[in-house]
Structures are given as structure tokens and as C-alpha cells.
C-alpha positions in Angstrom: -255.8 27.2 166.8 -251.9 27.7 167.1 -250.6 29.4 170.4 -249.2 31.8 168.7 -252.7 32.5 167.5 -254.9 32.4 170.8 -252.2 35.4 171.9 -252.9 37.5 169.3 -256.2 36.8 170.1 -256.0 37.5 173.6 -253.9 40.8 172.9 -256.9 41.5 169.9 -259.3 41.5 173.1 -257.0 43.2 175.7 -256.4 46.4 173.7 -258.5 49.6 175.6 -261.9 50.4 174.3 -262.3 46.9 173.6 -261.9 44.7 170.4 -260.4 46.3 167.5 -263.3 44.7 164.8 -260.8 45.7 161.9 -257.9 43.6 164.0 -260.3 40.8 164.3 -261.8 40.7 160.7 -258.2 40.4 159.2 -257.1 37.5 162.3 -260.3 35.6 161.6 -259.9 35.8 157.5 -256.0 34.7 158.5 -254.5 37.9 156.9 -250.7 38.4 158.2 -250.4 41.4 160.4 -247.7 42.1 158.6 -249.9 43.8 155.6 -249.2 47.6 155.8 -251.9 49.1 156.8 -252.5 52.6 156.7 -255.4 53.6 159.2 -253.2 52.4 161.6 -250.2 54.3 161.0 -251.7 57.1 161.7 -253.6 56.5 164.5 -251.9 58.1 167.5 -254.5 57.7 170.1 -252.7 55.8 173.3 -254.5 52.3 172.6 -253.1 51.8 168.8 -250.9 49.2 167.1 -248.1 51.9 167.3 -248.4 53.4 170.6 -245.4 51.6 171.8 -243.9 53.3 175.0 -245.7 56.5 176.0 -246.1 57.3 172.2 -242.2 56.7 171.8 -240.6 54.1 169.7 -237.7 54.2 172.3 -235.6 51.6 169.9 -236.1 53.8 167.3 -235.3 57.0 168.8 -232.1 55.4 169.9 -230.8 54.1 166.8 -231.5 57.7 165.4 -229.2 59.1 167.8 -226.4 56.6 167.5 -227.1 57.7 164.1 -226.3 60.9 164.6 -223.5 60.8 166.6 -221.7 58.2 164.5 -222.1 60.9 161.6 -221.0 63.9 164.2 -217.7 61.7 164.0 -217.8 61.8 160.2 -218.9 65.3 159.1 -216.6 67.9 156.9 -218.5 71.7 156.7 -217.8 74.0 159.4 -216.8 71.5 162.3 -214.7 68.4 160.9 -215.0 65.6 162.6 -212.0 63.0 164.1 -212.8 60.3 161.3 -213.1 63.1 158.6 -210.0 64.7 159.8 -208.2 61.3 159.8 -209.5 60.7 155.9 -207.9 64.3 154.9 -211.4 66.3 155.2 -213.5 63.1 153.2 -217.0 63.9 154.9 -218.8 60.6 155.0 -221.2 61.3 157.3 -224.5 60.6 155.4 -223.2 56.9 154.6 -222.5 56.7 158.3 -225.6 57.7 159.4 -227.4 56.1 157.9 -225.8 52.7 157.7 -225.0 52.9 162.1 -229.0 54.0 162.4 -230.4 51.4 159.8 -228.1 48.6 161.4 -229.1 49.5 165.3 -232.6 49.8 164.4 -232.7 46.0 163.1 -230.9 45.1 165.8 -232.8 46.7 168.8 -236.3 45.8 166.9 -235.4 42.0 167.1 -238.7 40.3 167.7 -239.8 39.9 170.8 -238.4 43.5 171.8 -240.7 46.8 171.8 -243.0 45.4 169.2 -246.0 47.0 167.5 -249.1 45.5 169.1 -251.2 42.9 167.1 
């Protein structure tokens, strides 16, 4: 058993409420933890895989806030942001928001940073 596999097994055993039987079966079966797990995504209990920090994915919330702030600079509706004004009223808030939020999220969710528990 490789070091990474042993660490994953320890994480499975240390979950609140005991061992997650489904995760253990996937681990023993050699399945990757990167597979889609619908039930885990809808599990809102504090010990769930995607609970993160107090039920909030802090890097995700920060990425969203960065995207909204960037969009506010590029909006052209009732309020015209400075970037939109400099471009002659071209509202680029949607693509800018998406790019900034996605880029921020990718940087903040690098391996080893507030990743979901296996």
C-alpha cells in the first residue's frame, strides 16, 4: 500500500461517526476519489466529504467575491463602472466575472488547500 493510499484509509477511519462504508468499498475496489459522487454532493451533514470549513468552501466564496468585484468595474447598466466607461460604455461584466472567478477558484483550490475530505 502506497503512502497516499494509507493516508486516505486513515482519513476514512477518522470520520465522525465511524468509517464511511461506501468510501471504504470504493477505496478497496481501487476506484478513484475523483469520480462523481452524487449522494456525497447532497450530504449536508458536518462530517460529509464536502463540508469544508463550517459548511462553507472559503476559497469558493472568495473566488465568487473576486468575480463580483471585477464585474462591478465592468458593468454598464444604471451604474457604469470605470472599465466600462473607459471602453465607451461596453459592458463586459459577465465574461470578466466568469474569468476572474474561475481563475481565482483554480488558484485557491490547488491541491493541499481546503480540499474535500476523502
